C-alpha positions in Angstrom: -9.2 1.9 41.3 -9.2 2.2 37.2 -9.3 -0.4 34.6 -7.1 -0.4 31.8 -8.8 -1.7 28.2 -6.1 -2.7 25.1 -8.4 -2.3 22.4 -6.9 -3.8 18.5 -8.0 -4.7 15.5 -7.0 -6.1 12.1 -3.6 -7.7 13.6 -4.1 -10.1 10.4 -1.9 -12.7 12.2 0.8 -10.6 13.4 1.2 -9.6 17.5 4.4 -7.2 17.3 6.4 -7.5 20.6 5.5 -3.4 21.3 1.8 -4.4 21.0 2.1 -7.1 23.3 3.8 -5.2 26.0 1.8 -2.8 26.1 -1.3 -5.5 25.9 0.3 -6.9 29.0 -0.3 -3.7 31.1 -4.1 -4.4 30.5 -6.7 -5.2 32.2 -9.0 -5.9 29.4 -8.5 -6.6 25.8 -10.8 -6.2 23.0 -9.9 -7.3 19.5 -12.2 -5.8 17.0 -11.2 -8.5 14.4 -9.6 -9.7 11.2 -7.7 -12.3 13.7 -6.7 -14.7 11.3 -4.5 -16.8 13.3 -6.0 -18.8 16.2 -2.1 -18.6 17.5 -2.3 -15.1 18.2 -5.3 -15.6 20.5 -3.6 -17.8 22.6 -0.7 -15.4 23.0 -2.7 -12.9 24.6 -5.6 -15.0 26.4 -3.9 -15.3 29.4 -3.2 -11.4 30.3 -7.1 -10.5 31.5 -10.5 -10.5 30.1 -10.4 -11.2 26.3 -13.6 -9.8 24.1 -13.0 -10.9 20.2 -15.7 -10.5 17.7 -14.8 -12.4 13.6 -14.0 -10.7 11.0 -14.2 -11.3 7.1 -11.0 -12.6 7.0 -11.4 -14.8 10.2 -11.9 -18.3 8.5 -13.2 -21.6 9.7 -11.4 -21.9 13.1 -13.4 -18.6 14.0 -16.9 -20.4 13.3 -17.4 -19.9 17.3 -16.6 -16.3 17.4 -19.7 -14.0 17.2 -19.7 -11.6 15.0 -20.9 -8.9 17.3 -20.8 -8.1 21.2 -22.3 -6.7 24.3 -20.6 -5.9 27.2 -19.8 -3.8 30.0 -16.7 -3.0 31.8 -16.6 -1.4 34.9 -20.4 -0.1 34.3 -19.3 1.1 30.6 -21.5 -0.7 28.0 -19.9 -2.0 24.7 -20.9 -2.8 21.3 -18.4 -4.4 19.2 -18.3 -5.4 15.7 -15.3 -5.7 12.9 -17.1 -4.1 10.4 -19.0 -0.4 10.8 -21.7 -1.2 8.5 -22.6 -4.4 10.1 -23.3 -2.4 13.3 -26.9 -3.0 15.4 -28.3 0.7 15.1 -30.4 -0.1 17.6 -28.1 0.3 20.7 -29.8 1.3 23.4 -27.7 2.5 26.3 -24.5 1.3 24.7 -22.0 4.0 25.9 -18.8 2.8 23.2 -18.9 1.4 19.8 -15.7 -0.9 18.7 -15.1 -1.4 15.2 -12.4 -2.6 12.6 -11.9 -3.0 9.0 -10.9 0.0 7.5 -7.2 0.0 9.0 -7.7 3.6 9.7 -7.9 5.2 13.3 -10.8 6.7 14.2 -12.5 8.2 17.6 -16.0 10.7 17.0 -19.0 10.8 19.3 -21.9 10.4 17.3 -25.3 11.1 19.0 -23.8 10.9 22.5 -21.7 7.8 22.6 -18.0 7.0 21.0 -17.5 5.2 17.7 -13.8 3.9 18.1 -11.6 1.8 15.5 -8.7 1.3 16.8 -6.7 1.2 13.4 -4.7 -2.1 12.9 -1.2 -3.2 14.8 -0.6 -6.0 12.7 0.5 -6.8 9.2 0.6 -2.9 7.5 -2.0 -2.8 4.8 -3.2 0.6 2.1 -0.3 2.1 3.1 -2.0 3.3 6.5 -0.2 3.8 9.9 -0.3 1.5 12.1 -2.4 2.0 15.6 -4.2 0.8 18.6 -5.8 2.6 21.0 -6.0 1.9 25.6 -8.8 3.1 27.1 -8.8 3.8 30.8 -12.1 3.7 32.4 -12.8 4.9 36.2 -15.9 4.8 37.6 -18.1 5.0 34.3 -16.3 7.4 32.8 -13.4 6.5 30.1 -10.7 8.3 28.9 -9.0 6.9 25.1 -5.7 7.2 24.1 -4.4 7.0 20.5 -0.8 4.8 20.0 1.2 4.8 17.5 3.1 1.4 16.6 6.5 1.9 14.8 7.9 -0.7 12.6 11.3 -1.2 14.4 10.7 -4.7 15.2 8.6 -6.2 12.8 8.1 -9.7 13.9 6.6 -10.9 10.2 6.5 -10.2 6.6 4.4 -7.0 5.8 2.5 -6.6 2.5 1.4 -3.2 1.1 
């Protein structure tokens, strides 16, 4: 049986209905920081296992969130941090590195491991495309899908 993982970052307080609908279909949710409002986590916490790191815009309420996390999902070893420059370069047997911060989707294999930035699916900033990722893990292997998020149901004020 496969495990479906929703991967988001840089929501900046806006959880779009389209994103929530996708996360409802996932077994685990990874948020790579810049949540900015704890209420956002309250909306997704009940959906499945939730892994969250603190971003540079997460204030005092997020003081209990780690800057980085190491965890395993269905045999796949993850390392997650908000800003790629803060990544631990002694990654050992880590297979997937998740990060955010740039608001730009990126998926690259470097030194045999996946480096994935799901982009931003919250408030549009810097003119970037709104994106997230869904990873399907089956018997220690994974497949990643980039998902473009539409502006049709904004659910909040947007800034550029």
